[in-house]
N, C-alpha and C positions, 0 to 999 in steps of 0.2 A: 504494500500500500504506500502510495506517495503522500506526502504532507510536508509540513515545514516546522522547524523549531521556532518558537516564539518566546519572547521575554516580556515580563511585566515587572513593575516596581510596586511594592506594597505602600500603604500610607506611611509606614515608618521607614521606608527606604530600602527594604530588602529586595534584591533582584532575584527573580525566580524564572525557571525555564520550563517550557511545556512543548508537547508535540500536538500540532493542530492540523486537522483535515477539514477543509471547508465542506459545507453541505448546503442544502436548500434552505434558505432563510425563513421559509414558511413552515418548516418542520422543526422538530425538537433539536436542541443542541445539548449534547451530553458532555458533562465535565466529570472526569474520573479523578478521585482523590485517593491516593495510596494509603496503606496502613502504617503502623509503627515502623520507623526506620526503613521504609520501603523506598522505591523509586517510581518514577512515572512510566517506566518501561520494563521493569524487572519481572513482573509476574506474567506468565504466558497467557493467562486468561484475559489480560488487558488487550493483547493483540487480537484475540478471538472476538471480544466485544467490539473493538474498533472496526474490525472487518464487517461484522454483522450490522452495526448501526450505519456505517458509511455505505454499505450495499443498499440500504434503504433511504439513502440521500440525507441522512441526519448529519449535522455537524458533530465533530468529535474533538475533544481536547483531553489529554491526560497530562497531569501537571506535577511539578515539583512543589513541595511546601517546605517551610523551615524545619519540618520534621523528617525530611529526606535523609536517608543514611543514618547510621548510628551516631556518628560523631563527625561533623562536617562544618565547614565554614562557608558563609555566604557574604558576598559583597553587599554592603549597605551604603546607600548614598549619604546617609546621615551619620553613620557610626563606623565607616571604614569596613574592615574585615571583622566579622563577629562569629563566634562559635554558635552553631545550631546543630541540627540533627535530632533524631528521636531521643537521644540521651539528654538533650538540653531544652527540648520544646516545652512551651507552656500552653496548656489548653486555652487559656484566656487570650492568647495571641492568634489562635488558629483562624478566627474570623477575618483577620487582616489579609491572610493569604487567599482565602475564598473570595473575599470582596474584590481583590485584584483580578482574579480569574473570571468572576461573573462580569465584572466591568469590561474585561476583554471581550467576552461574548456579546455584550450589549454594543460595544463600539464596532463590532463586525456586522451588526444588523440583526442579530438573533433576538427573539422576544420570548421564546419558549425554552427556558433553561431547565435542564434536568441535572441534579447533582447526584452522583453515584459515589459512595464511599465504601472502602474495604477495611475491615478490621477496626483499628483505632479511629479511622476516619468516620465511622458511623457516629461516634460521639461528637466529633467535630461538626458534622452536618446537622445533627439534631440541635446542637447549641446554636449553630448559625441561623437556624430558623427563628430563633428568639432574639438574636442580637446583631445579625448581619445587616449591613447598610442596604444591600440589594435583596433582602429576604422576600420581599413582596413580588419579585419577578421569578421566583423559583416555582415552576409548575409541578414538579414531582421530585421525590427523593427515592433513590434506590440504595438499600442497605445490604451489603454483602458480608 
């Protein structure tokens, strides 16, 4: 499957990377959030889900969060290089990452955002529905 690597910056300046495959803007746009210390491409089922949804002309995005990897550093516009990764992630900051990715979807012209979370991300998504800036544009949530 072809697509492109994309980057966003969170409200607090953390730079994150994702893999984006454009779809029909009238259809759903699925954003996959990995679990504890995961990556946006590491689990084989992500590839299968991506192929299935893009075959149906849905947009697809699998994303890095500050919880990616066990112990990892991310570049922050505001704080320089900062330690993150699953070992350092704070649940109360997770909405910042999801906000940035949902905002990316909105700027691409999608209006039907579906959030899909695996493992620890299920908690992040449920919390996002209560405190996320873009919580009102989330059409569905898939918990894996």
